[in-house]
TORTI-320185 format. One record per residue: residue number from 1; residue in three letters; chain; x, y, z of N, C-alpha, C in turn. Coordinates in steps of 0.02 Angstrom, whole numbers, plus 50000, padded with zeros to 5 digits. Last residue first. Layout:
<sites>
NUM / ALA / A / X / Y / Z / X / Y / Z / X / Y / Z $
...
</sites>
This chain:
<sites>
189 / PHE / A / 50779 / 50182 / 50839 / 50730 / 50235 / 50845 / 50766 / 50290 / 50852 $
188 / ILE / A / 50794 / 50008 / 50780 / 50817 / 50102 / 50780 / 50764 / 50134 / 50801 $
187 / GLY / A / 50805 / 49849 / 50912 / 50770 / 49907 / 50863 / 50791 / 49979 / 50848 $
186 / GLY / A / 50862 / 49782 / 50995 / 50921 / 49786 / 50923 / 50856 / 49834 / 50883 $
185 / ASN / A / 50735 / 49745 / 51053 / 50795 / 49741 / 51065 / 50818 / 49737 / 50999 $
184 / LEU / A / 50604 / 49840 / 51004 / 50599 / 49756 / 51059 / 50701 / 49790 / 51040 $
183 / ILE / A / 50485 / 49974 / 51054 / 50538 / 49941 / 51002 / 50580 / 49902 / 51038 $
182 / ALA / A / 50321 / 49985 / 51014 / 50368 / 49964 / 51070 / 50411 / 49937 / 51019 $
181 / LEU / A / 50203 / 50136 / 51051 / 50251 / 50101 / 51032 / 50312 / 50079 / 51071 $
180 / GLY / A / 50077 / 50180 / 51100 / 50088 / 50124 / 51096 / 50157 / 50105 / 51068 $
179 / SER / A / 50080 / 50332 / 50999 / 50038 / 50311 / 51037 / 50063 / 50228 / 51039 $
178 / VAL / A / 50116 / 50475 / 50910 / 50136 / 50412 / 50922 / 50119 / 50376 / 50987 $
177 / ILE / A / 50122 / 50580 / 50811 / 50091 / 50590 / 50840 / 50086 / 50499 / 50849 $
176 / SER / A / 50227 / 50704 / 50755 / 50206 / 50658 / 50751 / 50186 / 50634 / 50798 $
175 / ARG / A / 50317 / 50825 / 50813 / 50263 / 50834 / 50787 / 50194 / 50789 / 50762 $
174 / ASP / A / 50446 / 50784 / 50803 / 50429 / 50805 / 50853 / 50343 / 50820 / 50858 $
173 / ASN / A / 50436 / 50618 / 50710 / 50471 / 50700 / 50739 / 50436 / 50738 / 50803 $
172 / ILE / A / 50502 / 50475 / 50691 / 50469 / 50516 / 50687 / 50511 / 50581 / 50705 $
171 / GLY / A / 50551 / 50312 / 50619 / 50574 / 50391 / 50618 / 50508 / 50434 / 50651 $
170 / GLU / A / 50611 / 50139 / 50638 / 50564 / 50210 / 50685 / 50572 / 50257 / 50670 $
169 / THR / A / 50671 / 50002 / 50593 / 50689 / 50076 / 50596 / 50604 / 50115 / 50623 $
168 / GLY / A / 50740 / 49846 / 50634 / 50669 / 49881 / 50614 / 50692 / 49973 / 50617 $
167 / GLY / A / 50826 / 49782 / 50710 / 50862 / 49794 / 50630 / 50807 / 49844 / 50603 $
166 / ALA / A / 50709 / 49697 / 50809 / 50780 / 49703 / 50770 / 50775 / 49728 / 50712 $
165 / SER / A / 50559 / 49777 / 50743 / 50589 / 49729 / 50784 / 50634 / 49727 / 50767 $
164 / VAL / A / 50445 / 49901 / 50828 / 50479 / 49856 / 50807 / 50535 / 49823 / 50795 $
163 / THR / A / 50255 / 49897 / 50803 / 50323 / 49846 / 50861 / 50369 / 49861 / 50811 $
162 / THR / A / 50157 / 50014 / 50860 / 50177 / 49997 / 50804 / 50251 / 49943 / 50858 $
161 / ASP / A / 50020 / 50084 / 50898 / 50046 / 50016 / 50940 / 50077 / 49978 / 50864 $
160 / ILE / A / 49987 / 50195 / 50777 / 49955 / 50147 / 50835 / 49975 / 50086 / 50838 $
159 / ALA / A / 50040 / 50353 / 50743 / 50056 / 50277 / 50730 / 50019 / 50285 / 50789 $
158 / VAL / A / 49993 / 50503 / 50621 / 49984 / 50452 / 50662 / 49974 / 50388 / 50667 $
157 / GLY / A / 50068 / 50645 / 50572 / 50052 / 50585 / 50546 / 50033 / 50547 / 50620 $
156 / GLY / A / 50114 / 50764 / 50612 / 50039 / 50774 / 50612 / 50031 / 50702 / 50579 $
155 / SER / A / 50272 / 50749 / 50530 / 50222 / 50787 / 50575 / 50164 / 50774 / 50545 $
154 / LEU / A / 50291 / 50562 / 50483 / 50302 / 50625 / 50487 / 50260 / 50676 / 50524 $
153 / VAL / A / 50347 / 50409 / 50518 / 50293 / 50458 / 50540 / 50324 / 50531 / 50542 $
152 / GLY / A / 50395 / 50267 / 50458 / 50417 / 50359 / 50443 / 50349 / 50383 / 50485 $
151 / GLN / A / 50474 / 50125 / 50462 / 50430 / 50153 / 50491 / 50417 / 50235 / 50518 $
150 / VAL / A / 50565 / 49993 / 50377 / 50549 / 50059 / 50399 / 50501 / 50091 / 50413 $
149 / GLY / A / 50679 / 49852 / 50369 / 50605 / 49910 / 50373 / 50593 / 49960 / 50389 $
148 / GLY / A / 50775 / 49766 / 50430 / 50777 / 49819 / 50353 / 50732 / 49828 / 50343 $
147 / SER / A / 50678 / 49682 / 50528 / 50738 / 49692 / 50518 / 50750 / 49713 / 50436 $
146 / SER / A / 50505 / 49752 / 50520 / 50556 / 49701 / 50543 / 50623 / 49707 / 50514 $
145 / VAL / A / 50373 / 49823 / 50619 / 50415 / 49823 / 50567 / 50491 / 49762 / 50581 $
144 / THR / A / 50188 / 49820 / 50581 / 50245 / 49781 / 50620 / 50324 / 49785 / 50587 $
143 / THR / A / 50066 / 49915 / 50633 / 50105 / 49876 / 50606 / 50169 / 49863 / 50634 $
142 / GLY / A / 49954 / 49963 / 50706 / 49957 / 49895 / 50705 / 50022 / 49878 / 50665 $
141 / ASN / A / 49888 / 50089 / 50606 / 49880 / 50047 / 50673 / 49893 / 49986 / 50653 $
140 / ALA / A / 49914 / 50232 / 50546 / 49927 / 50180 / 50551 / 49925 / 50157 / 50601 $
139 / VAL / A / 49840 / 50386 / 50466 / 49834 / 50349 / 50526 / 49871 / 50267 / 50526 $
138 / GLY / A / 49868 / 50552 / 50405 / 49855 / 50482 / 50384 / 49861 / 50462 / 50468 $
137 / GLY / A / 49904 / 50692 / 50450 / 49832 / 50679 / 50422 / 49798 / 50580 / 50432 $
136 / SER / A / 50035 / 50676 / 50360 / 50014 / 50732 / 50404 / 49935 / 50734 / 50404 $
135 / SER / A / 50098 / 50516 / 50317 / 50104 / 50605 / 50301 / 50049 / 50619 / 50361 $
134 / VAL / A / 50185 / 50376 / 50347 / 50119 / 50404 / 50354 / 50137 / 50511 / 50377 $
133 / THR / A / 50271 / 50254 / 50270 / 50254 / 50325 / 50273 / 50201 / 50352 / 50278 $
132 / GLU / A / 50346 / 50113 / 50251 / 50278 / 50142 / 50265 / 50279 / 50226 / 50289 $
131 / VAL / A / 50459 / 50012 / 50159 / 50439 / 50094 / 50189 / 50375 / 50104 / 50207 $
130 / GLY / A / 50563 / 49889 / 50145 / 50489 / 49912 / 50141 / 50472 / 49978 / 50178 $
129 / GLY / A / 50685 / 49831 / 50150 / 50680 / 49856 / 50090 / 50589 / 49877 / 50072 $
128 / SER / A / 50618 / 49693 / 50229 / 50647 / 49707 / 50239 / 50660 / 49753 / 50140 $
127 / PHE / A / 50447 / 49720 / 50276 / 50494 / 49673 / 50288 / 50569 / 49737 / 50269 $
126 / VAL / A / 50317 / 49764 / 50374 / 50372 / 49814 / 50326 / 50431 / 49763 / 50347 $
125 / LEU / A / 50136 / 49739 / 50390 / 50200 / 49711 / 50387 / 50266 / 49736 / 50343 $
124 / THR / A / 49984 / 49812 / 50461 / 50054 / 49816 / 50398 / 50132 / 49784 / 50412 $
123 / GLY / A / 49879 / 49847 / 50511 / 49908 / 49781 / 50526 / 49972 / 49789 / 50458 $
122 / ILE / A / 49811 / 49967 / 50411 / 49811 / 49928 / 50488 / 49823 / 49854 / 50475 $
121 / ALA / A / 49789 / 50159 / 50372 / 49819 / 50067 / 50362 / 49827 / 50031 / 50421 $
120 / SER / A / 49700 / 50289 / 50315 / 49729 / 50255 / 50352 / 49747 / 50164 / 50334 $
119 / GLY / A / 49686 / 50454 / 50260 / 49705 / 50400 / 50265 / 49702 / 50333 / 50315 $
118 / GLY / A / 49702 / 50602 / 50266 / 49626 / 50561 / 50297 / 49633 / 50484 / 50268 $
117 / ALA / A / 49845 / 50614 / 50212 / 49790 / 50638 / 50254 / 49707 / 50616 / 50244 $
116 / GLY / A / 49884 / 50461 / 50160 / 49909 / 50536 / 50147 / 49857 / 50518 / 50223 $
115 / ILE / A / 50048 / 50338 / 50179 / 49973 / 50351 / 50191 / 49969 / 50410 / 50198 $
114 / ASP / A / 50106 / 50243 / 50064 / 50107 / 50299 / 50091 / 50055 / 50316 / 50105 $
113 / LEU / A / 50229 / 50125 / 50057 / 50159 / 50133 / 50054 / 50144 / 50191 / 50090 $
112 / VAL / A / 50333 / 50028 / 49946 / 50311 / 50086 / 49992 / 50243 / 50089 / 49996 $
111 / ALA / A / 50513 / 49957 / 49931 / 50423 / 49934 / 49923 / 50372 / 49992 / 49967 $
110 / SER / A / 50628 / 50070 / 49860 / 50601 / 50019 / 49883 / 50504 / 49986 / 49888 $
109 / GLY / A / 50706 / 50059 / 49681 / 50673 / 50091 / 49746 / 50641 / 50056 / 49781 $
108 / LEU / A / 50766 / 50060 / 49572 / 50682 / 50025 / 49586 / 50673 / 50049 / 49630 $
107 / ILE / A / 50872 / 50106 / 49533 / 50863 / 50098 / 49483 / 50760 / 50086 / 49517 $
106 / VAL / A / 50947 / 50067 / 49695 / 50918 / 50146 / 49675 / 50874 / 50151 / 49583 $
105 / SER / A / 50882 / 49959 / 49810 / 50875 / 49987 / 49738 / 50882 / 50046 / 49716 $
104 / THR / A / 50838 / 49897 / 49925 / 50853 / 49967 / 49924 / 50884 / 49986 / 49871 $
103 / THR / A / 50697 / 49811 / 49869 / 50753 / 49803 / 49912 / 50778 / 49888 / 49911 $
102 / GLY / A / 50557 / 49745 / 49985 / 50601 / 49764 / 49915 / 50662 / 49763 / 49930 $
101 / SER / A / 50383 / 49710 / 50055 / 50463 / 49700 / 50047 / 50499 / 49693 / 49995 $
100 / LEU / A / 50255 / 49707 / 50157 / 50277 / 49782 / 50099 / 50375 / 49733 / 50096 $
99 / SER / A / 50069 / 49692 / 50132 / 50163 / 49656 / 50170 / 50183 / 49719 / 50107 $
98 / THR / A / 49932 / 49747 / 50213 / 49974 / 49748 / 50176 / 50037 / 49712 / 50201 $
97 / ASN / A / 49813 / 49742 / 50299 / 49827 / 49685 / 50292 / 49896 / 49687 / 50245 $
96 / ILE / A / 49730 / 49873 / 50240 / 49720 / 49826 / 50274 / 49765 / 49750 / 50269 $
95 / ALA / A / 49687 / 50040 / 50195 / 49751 / 49972 / 50174 / 49750 / 49914 / 50230 $
94 / VAL / A / 49568 / 50140 / 50157 / 49612 / 50093 / 50202 / 49651 / 50036 / 50166 $
93 / GLY / A / 49514 / 50294 / 50130 / 49535 / 50256 / 50100 / 49574 / 50201 / 50156 $
92 / GLY / A / 49486 / 50433 / 50155 / 49428 / 50400 / 50145 / 49452 / 50327 / 50139 $
91 / ALA / A / 49634 / 50497 / 50048 / 49567 / 50522 / 50123 / 49510 / 50487 / 50107 $
90 / GLU / A / 49726 / 50395 / 50005 / 49690 / 50457 / 49987 / 49655 / 50451 / 50059 $
89 / VAL / A / 49880 / 50280 / 50007 / 49821 / 50271 / 50016 / 49774 / 50355 / 50033 $
88 / GLY / A / 49972 / 50193 / 49870 / 49951 / 50278 / 49910 / 49913 / 50287 / 49920 $
87 / VAL / A / 50101 / 50092 / 49838 / 50033 / 50097 / 49853 / 50004 / 50165 / 49909 $
86 / VAL / A / 50219 / 50040 / 49728 / 50197 / 50085 / 49763 / 50115 / 50111 / 49778 $
85 / GLY / A / 50359 / 49912 / 49690 / 50288 / 49945 / 49693 / 50271 / 50006 / 49742 $
84 / GLY / A / 50487 / 49929 / 49687 / 50484 / 49969 / 49636 / 50407 / 49969 / 49671 $
83 / THR / A / 50485 / 49750 / 49773 / 50543 / 49802 / 49739 / 50489 / 49864 / 49698 $
82 / ALA / A / 50308 / 49710 / 49818 / 50384 / 49707 / 49795 / 50415 / 49753 / 49787 $
81 / VAL / A / 50178 / 49698 / 49913 / 50204 / 49743 / 49879 / 50259 / 49721 / 49877 $
80 / GLN / A / 50022 / 49612 / 49916 / 50082 / 49613 / 49931 / 50123 / 49638 / 49901 $
79 / THR / A / 49876 / 49632 / 50021 / 49924 / 49651 / 49962 / 49996 / 49635 / 49998 $
78 / ASP / A / 49739 / 49644 / 50099 / 49773 / 49568 / 50088 / 49828 / 49583 / 50021 $
77 / SER / A / 49639 / 49761 / 50023 / 49658 / 49697 / 50074 / 49673 / 49661 / 50049 $
76 / LEU / A / 49574 / 49907 / 50020 / 49623 / 49872 / 50008 / 49624 / 49823 / 50026 $
75 / VAL / A / 49443 / 50028 / 49981 / 49473 / 49967 / 50036 / 49509 / 49918 / 49964 $
74 / ALA / A / 49417 / 50201 / 49960 / 49423 / 50132 / 49954 / 49421 / 50091 / 49998 $
73 / GLY / A / 49479 / 50341 / 49952 / 49392 / 50325 / 49978 / 49380 / 50251 / 49961 $
72 / ASP / A / 49586 / 50282 / 49844 / 49536 / 50333 / 49849 / 49459 / 50337 / 49892 $
71 / VAL / A / 49710 / 50224 / 49814 / 49664 / 50211 / 49847 / 49627 / 50260 / 49876 $
70 / LEU / A / 49808 / 50164 / 49696 / 49816 / 50217 / 49745 / 49725 / 50206 / 49753 $
69 / VAL / A / 49942 / 50088 / 49641 / 49899 / 50076 / 49690 / 49877 / 50143 / 49706 $
68 / LYS / A / 50091 / 50011 / 49524 / 50054 / 50084 / 49572 / 49993 / 50075 / 49585 $
67 / GLY / A / 50203 / 49907 / 49510 / 50145 / 49954 / 49482 / 50139 / 50003 / 49541 $
66 / GLY / A / 50288 / 49816 / 49567 / 50345 / 49873 / 49518 / 50280 / 49899 / 49498 $
65 / SER / A / 50219 / 49719 / 49609 / 50279 / 49701 / 49561 / 50294 / 49746 / 49535 $
64 / ASP / A / 50089 / 49668 / 49675 / 50113 / 49735 / 49679 / 50175 / 49708 / 49654 $
63 / VAL / A / 49945 / 49567 / 49703 / 50019 / 49580 / 49711 / 50045 / 49632 / 49640 $
62 / VAL / A / 49787 / 49568 / 49797 / 49845 / 49605 / 49755 / 49905 / 49623 / 49765 $
61 / GLY / A / 49691 / 49579 / 49890 / 49726 / 49493 / 49841 / 49778 / 49527 / 49787 $
60 / ILE / A / 49575 / 49652 / 49837 / 49581 / 49569 / 49887 / 49635 / 49567 / 49840 $
59 / ALA / A / 49454 / 49800 / 49836 / 49516 / 49761 / 49791 / 49549 / 49702 / 49845 $
58 / VAL / A / 49335 / 49904 / 49802 / 49335 / 49856 / 49848 / 49418 / 49799 / 49814 $
57 / ALA / A / 49270 / 50067 / 49798 / 49279 / 49992 / 49788 / 49336 / 49964 / 49818 $
56 / GLY / A / 49228 / 50192 / 49855 / 49180 / 50116 / 49867 / 49190 / 50071 / 49837 $
55 / PRO / A / 49328 / 50297 / 49767 / 49269 / 50289 / 49818 / 49230 / 50248 / 49806 $
54 / ASP / A / 49424 / 50179 / 49648 / 49381 / 50249 / 49657 / 49341 / 50229 / 49717 $
53 / LEU / A / 49571 / 50151 / 49639 / 49521 / 50130 / 49659 / 49474 / 50187 / 49680 $
52 / GLU / A / 49653 / 50094 / 49500 / 49658 / 50137 / 49538 / 49578 / 50129 / 49564 $
51 / LEU / A / 49825 / 50005 / 49473 / 49761 / 50009 / 49513 / 49748 / 50064 / 49547 $
50 / TYR / A / 49956 / 50003 / 49341 / 49914 / 50046 / 49403 / 49853 / 50025 / 49414 $
49 / GLY / A / 50119 / 49969 / 49282 / 50064 / 49950 / 49286 / 50009 / 49985 / 49334 $
48 / SER / A / 50255 / 49985 / 49292 / 50224 / 50027 / 49271 / 50166 / 50029 / 49269 $
47 / THR / A / 50285 / 49808 / 49308 / 50304 / 49878 / 49278 / 50261 / 49924 / 49273 $
46 / SER / A / 50111 / 49726 / 49371 / 50210 / 49711 / 49343 / 50227 / 49801 / 49326 $
45 / LEU / A / 50003 / 49684 / 49478 / 50049 / 49723 / 49439 / 50111 / 49704 / 49430 $
44 / ASN / A / 49871 / 49556 / 49495 / 49937 / 49559 / 49490 / 49968 / 49612 / 49435 $
43 / THR / A / 49728 / 49519 / 49598 / 49767 / 49567 / 49530 / 49827 / 49546 / 49552 $
42 / ASN / A / 49632 / 49451 / 49670 / 49683 / 49397 / 49634 / 49727 / 49446 / 49565 $
41 / ILE / A / 49485 / 49558 / 49635 / 49505 / 49477 / 49667 / 49575 / 49448 / 49630 $
40 / VAL / A / 49407 / 49690 / 49624 / 49446 / 49641 / 49618 / 49478 / 49609 / 49648 $
39 / THR / A / 49233 / 49778 / 49622 / 49268 / 49737 / 49659 / 49325 / 49688 / 49603 $
38 / GLY / A / 49120 / 49918 / 49626 / 49164 / 49880 / 49581 / 49217 / 49837 / 49655 $
37 / GLY / A / 49068 / 50016 / 49725 / 49035 / 49972 / 49707 / 49067 / 49900 / 49665 $
36 / SER / A / 49139 / 50156 / 49603 / 49111 / 50133 / 49663 / 49067 / 50097 / 49658 $
35 / GLU / A / 49294 / 50081 / 49491 / 49231 / 50120 / 49502 / 49184 / 50101 / 49565 $
34 / VAL / A / 49438 / 50039 / 49437 / 49394 / 50000 / 49478 / 49344 / 50067 / 49527 $
33 / VAL / A / 49555 / 50022 / 49326 / 49500 / 50078 / 49361 / 49444 / 50044 / 49400 $
32 / ILE / A / 49711 / 49985 / 49284 / 49653 / 49934 / 49294 / 49600 / 50005 / 49349 $
31 / GLY / A / 49834 / 49981 / 49136 / 49806 / 49995 / 49221 / 49745 / 49951 / 49211 $
30 / PRO / A / 49868 / 49923 / 49002 / 49916 / 49958 / 49068 / 49893 / 49987 / 49101 $
29 / TYR / A / 49870 / 49743 / 48954 / 49835 / 49815 / 48989 / 49882 / 49851 / 49025 $
28 / VAL / A / 49931 / 49654 / 48910 / 49929 / 49683 / 48877 / 49874 / 49756 / 48887 $
27 / SER / A / 50069 / 49638 / 49055 / 50027 / 49628 / 49036 / 50000 / 49662 / 48947 $
26 / ALA / A / 50220 / 49685 / 49081 / 50182 / 49612 / 49071 / 50122 / 49588 / 49047 $
25 / ASP / A / 50176 / 49811 / 49102 / 50240 / 49796 / 49079 / 50219 / 49700 / 49038 $
24 / GLY / A / 50017 / 49815 / 49151 / 50094 / 49849 / 49176 / 50119 / 49794 / 49102 $
23 / ALA / A / 49915 / 49698 / 49242 / 49908 / 49748 / 49224 / 49981 / 49764 / 49214 $
22 / THR / A / 49793 / 49562 / 49254 / 49861 / 49592 / 49252 / 49874 / 49648 / 49232 $
21 / LEU / A / 49642 / 49479 / 49344 / 49672 / 49526 / 49307 / 49759 / 49539 / 49307 $
20 / GLY / A / 49577 / 49378 / 49466 / 49630 / 49374 / 49402 / 49682 / 49424 / 49366 $
19 / SER / A / 49396 / 49437 / 49439 / 49468 / 49411 / 49458 / 49523 / 49395 / 49431 $
18 / LEU / A / 49276 / 49537 / 49483 / 49334 / 49509 / 49421 / 49379 / 49500 / 49470 $
17 / VAL / A / 49145 / 49597 / 49492 / 49165 / 49569 / 49519 / 49234 / 49521 / 49471 $
16 / ASP / A / 49029 / 49731 / 49478 / 49048 / 49685 / 49426 / 49094 / 49664 / 49491 $
15 / GLY / A / 48945 / 49826 / 49543 / 48938 / 49758 / 49547 / 48974 / 49708 / 49482 $
14 / SER / A / 49007 / 49964 / 49454 / 48967 / 49951 / 49513 / 48937 / 49876 / 49498 $
13 / PHE / A / 49156 / 49904 / 49335 / 49090 / 49956 / 49366 / 49061 / 49925 / 49427 $
12 / VAL / A / 49312 / 49945 / 49271 / 49287 / 49882 / 49335 / 49202 / 49937 / 49356 $
11 / ALA / A / 49426 / 49933 / 49147 / 49372 / 49977 / 49191 / 49291 / 49940 / 49212 $
10 / ILE / A / 49569 / 49926 / 49100 / 49521 / 49895 / 49113 / 49479 / 49939 / 49159 $
9 / GLU / A / 49639 / 50044 / 48968 / 49620 / 50014 / 49044 / 49571 / 49966 / 49057 $
8 / SER / A / 49701 / 49964 / 48809 / 49667 / 50004 / 48853 / 49667 / 49964 / 48930 $
7 / GLY / A / 49761 / 49842 / 48768 / 49798 / 49916 / 48749 / 49766 / 49958 / 48788 $
6 / PRO / A / 49610 / 49769 / 48732 / 49687 / 49731 / 48758 / 49720 / 49827 / 48716 $
5 / TYR / A / 49473 / 49778 / 48871 / 49489 / 49794 / 48796 / 49570 / 49791 / 48787 $
4 / ILE / A / 49352 / 49789 / 48948 / 49396 / 49767 / 48937 / 49427 / 49745 / 48859 $
3 / PHE / A / 49213 / 49850 / 49056 / 49256 / 49860 / 49000 / 49327 / 49825 / 48981 $
2 / ALA / A / 49085 / 49756 / 49150 / 49185 / 49795 / 49129 / 49189 / 49807 / 49084 $
1 / MET / A / 48939 / 49815 / 49165 / 48981 / 49780 / 49133 / 49053 / 49792 / 49126 $
</sites>
């Protein structure tokens, strides 16, 4: 059974399926931790809120409006990340169908998906103000970068079947691994 107490983080345990949770400055809960076998659906994070997905956890339909999501050996699906929101995918974790749309505000920053070593992302949509970063050992597959969006593939990072539309930016270096890259008319490389 989940542990929910105002002022404390929400703990979601194996077998729990919780929907409509909120965390951050717009909530009485600072954050949410989902342990192996737990599932959260339609979760909302505001500024300073966090969602930690432990190995074997699942989150579907997260809206991140300035909070932080950590995907550690877990599955994150159908996520919307807005200005100031950050998603970090660590070893064994996968982010599926993530949408990034932010601003370049100095205070809040962009909407960010950071794929670390052993992590992967599939079907990411990077809109204006969004940034997808693929670090060494991370893999991005099927990313679409629209106008104002950026995909950065760092040394040792892997990007497969990326499409960069007009006004979108693709950044790689000489040790990046890139396959199936399509830069459409007006895309920046």
